[in-house]
N, C-alpha and C positions, 0 to 999 in steps of 0.2 A: 476095201477106199472104193468112192465112189467115181463119178466120171470127174468128179469138177476138181477133186487133187489128183487124179493122174494126168489132169489138160495140165492142174499148173505145175505136175512134177516132169511132166516133157517141158514147157516151156523153160525151168531151170537146166532142163536141160541144153536146152536151145533144138530141142526138133520142132518148129513152129508147126511145120504140116503137120502133124502129126497130135497134137495138140488142137487144131484145131477141128480134125476129123472128130477127135474125143471128144472136144467143147458141142461140135454137133449135135452128134446122142446125143449130150446130157440135155441138151435145150430141146430135140426131141420128147425126152420125156419129161421134162419139169423147166417150163421157162422161168428162173432166178436168178436173178440178177448178178451174181457171180458166175453161172456159164458162160451169162452176154458180156460181162467184162475180160472173161479171159480169151473167149474169143473174139473181141476186138484187140486184145494186148497182145497177141499170135499173128494177125491181120497188121497192126500196126509196125509190129517185127519184119512183117516181109516189104512191108512198104505199102500195103494197098489201107492208107490214109478213107477214103469213101467207105470201108468197109465195117473200117476199127469205128470212123465215128459213128456210122450208124447203131453200131454195138454197144456202142456206150452209153448212145442213148437210151438204148433198152435197157440197161440197168437200170438207168436215172427213173426212167418211165416205170422201174418192178420197184424201186427201192430210192424214193427221193433224196435221202438221206447216206445215198454209197457213197463210200468213199474210197 
């Protein structure tokens, strides 16, 4: 299982800080839209809206059609 899938699993288990750590590793390895989206989602769930917004924009920059 790759880091992006592990990150979304952590979000599903409401372990948002662990998800952030996992997505950060995924972003360091490969800057892909899914990793930035998950990173943003975890920050959003923790109430860190500026970081969430930044991460969502990063996801869109990598994939303009990301939904």
